[in-house]
TIVOBA-584331 format. One record per atom (N, C-alpha, C, O): x, y, z; residue in one letter. Coordinates in steps of 0.05 Angstrom, whole numbers, plus 5000, padded with zeros to 4 digits. Example, Ala and Ser with C-alpha at 12.3 -4.5 7.8 and 13.67 -1.06 7.14 Angstrom:
526448865156A
524649105156A
526449345156A
528549345169A
525749555142S
527349795143S
525850015157S
526850235161S
% end
This chain:
752063172247M
749663322240M
747463262258M
746863032262M
746063492270S
742863342287S
740863392267S
740163602257S
739963142264L
737863142244L
736662872252L
738262692249L
734362812261L
732962572267L
730362562252L
728362712254L
730762332233L
727462312221L
726762042222L
728461862221L
723461992226N
723161742226N
723261612197N
724161702176N
721961362202E
722661122177E
721061252151E
722061222128E
718361392155T
716961482134T
718361772123T
718161832099T
719461892138E
720362142125E
723662122114E
724762302101E
724861862123L
727261782109L
726861712081L
728161772061L
724561542084R
723561432053R
722861632035R
723961612013R
721161832037V
719762022029V
722962242018V
723162301994V
724562302033L
726262472027L
728562292007L
729362371985L
729062082018A
730461891997A
729761871972A
731461911954A
727461811967C
725761781944C
726162061925C
726462051901C
725962281937L
726062561926L
728762581915L
729162651892L
730862521936L
733562531924L
734062311901L
735462341881L
732962131907E
733961901885E
732861991851E
734161971830E
730762071855K
729862191827K
730662381815K
730862401791K
731162571835S
732562841822S
735562821812S
736962981800S
735962581819M
739162471802M
738562271781M
739562321759M
737062071783A
736661851768A
735061881745A
735661781724A
732462061749T
730462121729T
730262451731T
728062521740T
731662631725P
731962911729P
729263011715P
727563161724P
729362871688E
726562981672E
723662971678E
721963091665E
723062791704Y
721362731715Y
721062881742Y
719562801760Y
722363101744Y
722963141770Y
721963481768Y
722063601747Y
721163611789P
719563541816P
717663291814P
717163221791P
716663161833L
714862901829L
712363031840L
712363231855L
709862901831S
707662921838S
707262781860S
708862601864S
705062821879L
704562631899L
704062351892L
704862181908L
702762271869N
702862031861N
705661861857N
706461651866N
706962071836S
709761931829S
711061931853S
712261711853S
711562041873L
712761981904L
711461781914L
713061611924L
709461721915L
707961531925L
708961251918L
709561081934L
708961231889N
709861011877N
712660961882N
713560741888N
714161191878A
717061161883A
717861051917A
719960931922A
716161091934C
716360991960C
715860711968C
716760581987C
713960641943N
713160361951N
713960151929N
713259921927N
716160321910Q
717260141892Q
718459831908Q
719359821930Q
718259661896K
719359401901K
722359321897K
723559151909K
722959441883S
726059481871S
727759671888S
726659891893S
730359611900N
732259771907N
730959931937N
731260161946N
729759751945R
728559891973R
728459671992R
727859441984R
729159712018D
729359532038D
729559722066D
731359872074D
726659642078P
725059482076P
722559592047P
722459822039P
721159402039V
719059472023V
716459582038V
715359492058V
716059762027V
713259902044V
710759922022V
710659881997V
708859992040C
706260032026C
704760282041C
703160262059C
705560512031Y
704660752041Y
702060852029Y
701860792005Y
700160982039D
697761122025D
698661362025D
700561422038D
696961562006E
697461802000E
697562022024E
698862232023E
695761922048E
695662112075E
698962042088E
700262232096E
699761832088T
702261812104T
704061912087T
706061982099T
704161952062V
706562062046V
706162342048V
708162482053V
703662462046S
703262762054S
704062822081S
705463012087S
703562702093Y
703962802130Y
706862762130Y
707862962140Y
708562592122A
711462672121A
712662852101A
714962942103A
710962922083L
711963132065L
711563432084L
713163612085L
709263422096A
709263632112A
711463712133A
712363932136A
712063482147I
713863512164I
716963602148I
718263802153I
717363442131L
719963512115L
720163792110L
722363892113L
717563992100K
717364162095K
717964392121K
719464582121K
716864332135Q
717364462162Q
720064472171Q
720864682182Q
721564272169K
724364212171K
726064392147K
728364472150K
724964422130H
726764592102H
727864362091H
730164372083H
726564132089L
728363952079L
727063842046L
728163682031L
724863962043A
722963932018A
722064152013A
722464342028A
720664161993W
718764441984W
716964371961W
717164191945W
715264561962Q
712664481945Q
712264671918Q
712664911923Q
711764611897S
711164761882S
708364701867S
707564481859S
706765021867D
703564911860D
703565101831D
701365221828D
704965131813A
705965301792A
704165081770A
703365221750A
703464871768G
702164741748G
699364651759G
698564701781G
698064521740R
695564361753R
695364221777R
693664261794R
697863991777V
698163911799V
700363981818V
702464041807V
700263971846S
702864061859S
704863851856S
704163621852S
707763941858K
709963761854K
711263801879K
710664001893K
713163611889Y
715163631906Y
718163571899Y
718863421881Y
719863701914A
723363691912A
724063691938A
722663761957A
726663591940E
727763631965E
729963911960E
730364011938E
730763981977N
732664201984N
734464092005N
736264242012N
734363872015F
736763692032F
739863712024F
741663722040F
740163701998A
742963671990A
743663961990A
745864021999A
742464101983K
743464391974K
744164522002K
746364622007K
742064502019N
742364612045N
744264442060N
745064542081N
745264222055S
747264072067S
750264112056S
752164012069S
750564242034N
752264352010N
753864042000N
756364031997N
752163821997L
753163581991L
753663641960L
752363801947L
755663481952I
756163461916I
754863211909I
754263041926I
754363171886R
752862961873R
753662711883R
751762591893R
756262581884S
757462321895S
756262301930S
755362091940S
756562491940E
755762441968E
752962451970E
752062321989E
751162561955A
748562521961A
747662231949A
746062081961A
748562181927A
748161931914A
748661701937A
746761581947A
751161631944L
751661501965L
749761521995L
749361312006L
748861722004L
746961732026L
744461672016L
743161512030L
743461741996T
741161651985T
740961321984T
738961191992T
743361221973V
742660901975V
742660802003V
741560592008V
743960942023L
743960802049L
741360852063L
740460682078L
739861142058M
737161162060M
734860942048M
732960852062M
735260872026L
733860712018L
733860422022L
731960272022L
736660342025R
736860062030R
738659952056R
739459722055R
739060082074G
739960072103G
743460012097G
744660012075G
744459972118P
748059902120P
748759762094P
747359582085P
750959852080Q
752059682062Q
755359742059Q
756459902074Q
756459622043T
759159602039T
759859762018T
758159802000T
762259862019P
763360061996P
763059921966P
763160051946P
762759681966G
762659521938G
759959591931G
759559741912G
757559461950E
755159471943E
754159811938E
752759871918E
754859961953L
754260241948L
754860351921L
753160491909L
757460301909R
758860321884R
756960331861R
756360501845R
755860031866S
754159831846S
751859971846S
750960021824S
750760041865R
747560111872R
747160461869R
744960571868R
749260561868A
748960861858A
749660941839A
749861181834A
750460731818E
751360781790E
749160941780E
750161141771E
746460951775R
744461041764R
744661341769R
743861491751R
745661441791M
745761711798M
748261851795M
748562081788M
750261651803C
752461791800C
754761601798C
755661481817C
755861571771P
758261301772P
760561421785P
761261651789P
761661181792F
764261211811F
766461041794F
766060821785F
768661171791D
771361061780D
771960841790D
772560641776D
771960831815S
773860641827S
772560561859S
770660681868S
773660391871L
772060351900L
774460611917L
773760721938L
777060661904D
777960811922D
776261151924D
776461311942D
774861181904T
773561401895T
771161401918T
770561601931T
769861161921V
767861091937V
767961221967V
766561371980V
770961041969Q
771461041997Q
772161362007Q
772061422031Q
772961541989T
773761821993T
771361982000T
771462152018T
769461931987T
766662001993T
765161942017T
763562102027T
765761662027L
764661582046L
766361722070L
765161812090L
768661732068N
770361882091N
769262222091N
769062332113N
768762382069S
767562592068S
764962612091S
764662742111S
763162412077L
760462372095L
760762352122L
759262472138L
763262152131T
763562082158T
764462382170T
763062432190T
765962542165E
766962742173E
764462932174E
764363102192E
762662922159Q
759463062165Q
758163022183Q
756463162195Q
759362742187E
757362622219E
754062562201E
751862582211E
754662482173L
752162392158L
751962122160L
749762012157L
753862002163I
754361692163I
756461572185I
758061722196I
756361312190N
758461192208N
758960972197N
757560872180N
761860842207K
762760582200K
761860382217K
762760402240K
760260162212L
759160012228L
761959822235L
764059842222L
761559642258P
763259412265P
763359192240P
761259092231P
765659122231R
765658882213R
764358632221R
765058512241R
762358542206Q
760958282215Q
762858012210Q
764357982191Q
762457872227P
764157582228P
764257472198P
762157472186P
766857362186G
766557242159G
766457482138G
766457422114G
766357722144C
766157962123C
768458032120C
769958032140C
769558122097K
771858242091K
772058542093K
773758682104K
769358632076E
768858922084E
766759072106E
764458992110E
767859272116S
765659462128S
763559482120S
763359432097S
761059562136R
758659652126R
758459972138R
759160032161R
757560132121Y
756560352129Y
753960442137Y
752260322124Y
752860622155G
749860702161G
749860942159G
751961062163G
747361102154H
746361342154H
745561462181H
744461302197H
745961772192L
745661792220L
743561952218L
743462112237L
741461972199L
739462152192L
736862042207L
734862182206L
736761812218G
735061682233G
736261562260G
738161672271G
734761302273D
735661282294D
737461052293D
736860812291D
739661152294F
741960962285F
742660772305F
743760562298F
741960822331S
743060652357S
741460352346S
742660142350S
739260342335L
737960112335L
739159982310L
738759742306L
740460132293V
742259962268V
744259872282V
744559632281V
746260042298A
748259962306A
747859692326A
749659522328A
746159692337A
745159462358A
745059232345A
745959022355A
743959222323A
742359012303A
745758932293A
746058692288A
747159042291T
749658992267T
751958952286T
754158892275T
751858962308T
754558952329T
754658682333T
752458592340T
756858492329P
757558272342P
757158232377P
756958412393P
757158002383P
757158042412P
760358052419P
761857962402P
761458162444P
763858172453P
765357802450P
764357582453P
768057902442A
769357602442A
769157452465A
769157212464A
769057582486N
769557432519N
766457332522N
766257132536N
764657392514E
761657332520E
761257062515E
761157002491E
760856902530P
760856642520P
757656592510P
755756702520P
757356382484L
755256332474L
753256202490L
754556052504L
750756182496P
749355992518P
749655682503P
749255632479P
750355512523T
750255242520T
748055132520T
745955252524T
748154912515A
745154702515A
744654702544A
742454772552A
746654632562A
745954612587A
745254812603A
744154782624A
746055112588N
745055322603N
742155342594N
740255372608N
742055312569R
738555342558R
737255132578R
735255202590R
738054952580L
735954702597L
735354822624L
733154832634L
738554982637T
737355042660T
735755272660T
733955282678T
736155462642A
733855702641A
730555602637A
728455712642A
731155332625M
728155322620M
726655142642M
724155102641M
728155042660E
727654912682E
726655132707E
724755132722E
728755292703E
727855522725E
725455682722E
724255772741E
724655722690E
722455832679E
719955652685E
717855762690E
720155402685I
718155202693I
717455212719I
715155142724I
719155282741T
719455262767T
717655502776T
715855482793T
718455732762A
716856032769A
714255942761A
712555942779A
713555852737L
710855772725L
709355652748L
707555752761L
710455452752R
708755252772R
708155382804R
706055342817R
710155522811Q
709455722833Q
706755942829Q
704955982845Q
707156032806E
705156242802E
703056062798E
701256172811E
701855822787L
700455692785L
699255622812L
696955682815L
700355522830T
700655442857T
699255632874T
697455542889T
699955912875T
699256182884T
696356232866T
694756322882T
695556202846M
693256282837M
691456082847M
689156152853M
692355782850Q
689355592856Q
689255682888Q
686955712896Q
691155712906E
690555782931E
688756042938E
687056052955E
689556322916E
687656482915E
684956462910E
683256592922E
684456252888F
681656192881F
680456052899F
678056082902F
681455902910K
680555672937K
679655872959K
677355842968K
681456102968T
680856272986T
677856412979T
675956422994T
678056532953F
675456672944F
673356532944F
671256632952F
673456272934R
670956042939R
669956072963R
667556142968R
672255992982D
670655943008D
669156163019D
667256123035D
670256423011Q
668956643020Q
666056643013Q
664556793026Q
664956492993F
662056442987F
660456222985F
658056252979F
% end
């Protein structure tokens, strides 16, 4: 799926998705409620501190992309998402994707626990089936397993996934780690380069001074 959102747009959309499932009685959200959801300190990674202008701008972009809509029926404008409907996501798919958007790459076990408030899963097999469906829809992808970890993690593909993949991909097995000797050599080379640069600067200064 070709959809690229920046960090703020992802957080705003994810919060709308979360509240639509976790607290439907308070949904759609006012701008203030959405701001509080974005800046919430629990169940968020990273924790952010947006202002109203930042959230309002993200909402405007999401509305342009037909991922959110605004209701002016009451005294206060309310906001809701229509991404799940437009993408034909069932509740379980929307719940897992929302948790990935709110907290970054996670294992199936972590996703099952953290999606509980939005959509309970009977077993890890059910979670895996849902993850497979999201993968087929090109909304998420499986990350390389980290050293010492039994479970692989999944990340969403709605933002700059290349940065996530680069940060979570272990170095190739045949790529040697730098040794103490290699680090010392690198430091010596850097010092030599700095000395040469200093000498050049001194000579240039001397030439400039002699002109006057």
